[in-house]
Short mmCIF file of the C-alpha atoms (twelve columns), coordinates in Angstrom:
data_MODEL
# 
_entry.id   MODEL 
# 
loop_
_atom_site.group_PDB 
_atom_site.id 
_atom_site.type_symbol 
_atom_site.label_atom_id 
_atom_site.label_alt_id 
_atom_site.label_comp_id 
_atom_site.label_asym_id 
_atom_site.label_seq_id 
_atom_site.Cartn_x 
_atom_site.Cartn_y 
_atom_site.Cartn_z 
_atom_site.pdbx_PDB_model_num 
ATOM 1  C CA . UNK A 1  23.077 -58.191 -35.857 1 
ATOM 2  C CA . UNK A 2  20.225 -59.977 -34.113 1 
ATOM 3  C CA . UNK A 3  22.527 -61.214 -31.354 1 
ATOM 4  C CA . UNK A 4  23.842 -57.669 -30.832 1 
ATOM 5  C CA . UNK A 5  20.311 -56.190 -31.011 1 
ATOM 6  C CA . UNK A 6  21.320 -53.665 -33.659 1 
ATOM 7  C CA . UNK A 7  19.524 -52.674 -36.856 1 
ATOM 8  C CA . UNK A 8  21.056 -51.691 -40.205 1 
ATOM 9  C CA . UNK A 9  20.991 -47.986 -39.420 1 
ATOM 10 C CA . UNK A 10 22.641 -48.550 -36.058 1 
ATOM 11 C CA . UNK A 11 25.305 -50.738 -37.642 1 
ATOM 12 C CA . UNK A 12 26.049 -48.097 -40.261 1 
ATOM 13 C CA . UNK A 13 26.609 -45.542 -37.513 1 
ATOM 14 C CA . UNK A 14 28.575 -47.888 -35.232 1 
ATOM 15 C CA . UNK A 15 30.803 -49.132 -38.053 1 
ATOM 16 C CA . UNK A 16 31.160 -45.796 -39.814 1 
ATOM 17 C CA . UNK A 17 29.965 -47.175 -43.147 1 
ATOM 18 C CA . UNK A 18 27.585 -45.638 -45.636 1 
ATOM 19 C CA . UNK A 19 24.017 -46.721 -46.193 1 
ATOM 20 C CA . UNK A 20 25.110 -47.400 -49.780 1 
ATOM 21 C CA . UNK A 21 27.600 -50.009 -48.541 1 
ATOM 22 C CA . UNK A 22 24.883 -51.596 -46.409 1 
ATOM 23 C CA . UNK A 23 22.557 -51.700 -49.414 1 
ATOM 24 C CA . UNK A 24 25.258 -53.433 -51.468 1 
ATOM 25 C CA . UNK A 25 25.587 -56.065 -48.756 1 
ATOM 26 C CA . UNK A 26 21.849 -56.642 -48.896 1 
ATOM 27 C CA . UNK A 27 22.003 -57.160 -52.650 1 
ATOM 28 C CA . UNK A 28 25.032 -59.509 -52.434 1 
ATOM 29 C CA . UNK A 29 27.152 -57.004 -54.356 1 
ATOM 30 C CA . UNK A 30 30.870 -56.391 -53.943 1 
ATOM 31 C CA . UNK A 31 32.015 -54.343 -50.951 1 
ATOM 32 C CA . UNK A 32 35.517 -53.472 -49.855 1 
ATOM 33 C CA . UNK A 33 37.491 -55.434 -47.334 1 
ATOM 34 C CA . UNK A 34 37.711 -52.226 -45.300 1 
ATOM 35 C CA . UNK A 35 33.910 -52.148 -45.032 1 
ATOM 36 C CA . UNK A 36 33.834 -55.748 -43.827 1 
ATOM 37 C CA . UNK A 37 36.579 -55.000 -41.308 1 
ATOM 38 C CA . UNK A 38 34.641 -52.031 -39.904 1 
ATOM 39 C CA . UNK A 39 31.549 -54.216 -39.489 1 
ATOM 40 C CA . UNK A 40 33.583 -56.889 -37.687 1 
ATOM 41 C CA . UNK A 41 35.021 -54.312 -35.302 1 
ATOM 42 C CA . UNK A 42 31.593 -52.810 -34.617 1 
ATOM 43 C CA . UNK A 43 30.030 -56.221 -33.974 1 
ATOM 44 C CA . UNK A 44 33.092 -57.620 -32.172 1 
ATOM 45 C CA . UNK A 45 33.185 -60.630 -34.486 1 
ATOM 46 C CA . UNK A 46 35.405 -62.211 -37.125 1 
ATOM 47 C CA . UNK A 47 35.088 -62.224 -40.885 1 
ATOM 48 C CA . UNK A 48 33.833 -65.800 -40.977 1 
ATOM 49 C CA . UNK A 49 30.914 -64.713 -38.768 1 
ATOM 50 C CA . UNK A 50 29.623 -62.319 -41.426 1 
ATOM 51 C CA . UNK A 51 30.844 -63.724 -44.765 1 
ATOM 52 C CA . UNK A 52 29.778 -66.816 -46.648 1 
ATOM 53 C CA . UNK A 53 31.907 -67.800 -49.625 1 
ATOM 54 C CA . UNK A 54 30.070 -69.632 -52.372 1 
ATOM 55 C CA . UNK A 55 31.712 -71.189 -55.415 1 
ATOM 56 C CA . UNK A 56 31.224 -69.389 -58.707 1 
ATOM 57 C CA . UNK A 57 29.639 -71.970 -60.998 1 
ATOM 58 C CA . UNK A 58 29.055 -69.576 -63.887 1 
ATOM 59 C CA . UNK A 59 32.179 -70.800 -65.731 1 
ATOM 60 C CA . UNK A 60 31.137 -74.448 -65.765 1 
# 
């Protein structure tokens, strides 16, 4: 977002996502793949540019 000079509100509008979805992203909660795809299209990037996958160590 910094590279594209866009804020959260602007991204919501550009991607056509709700502010609720953006809030979930900020809290590291689950969002749909469709939401992530819309963000990638709006930012002209790939999924690996916006997603970090961390191992779930809670079952250890």
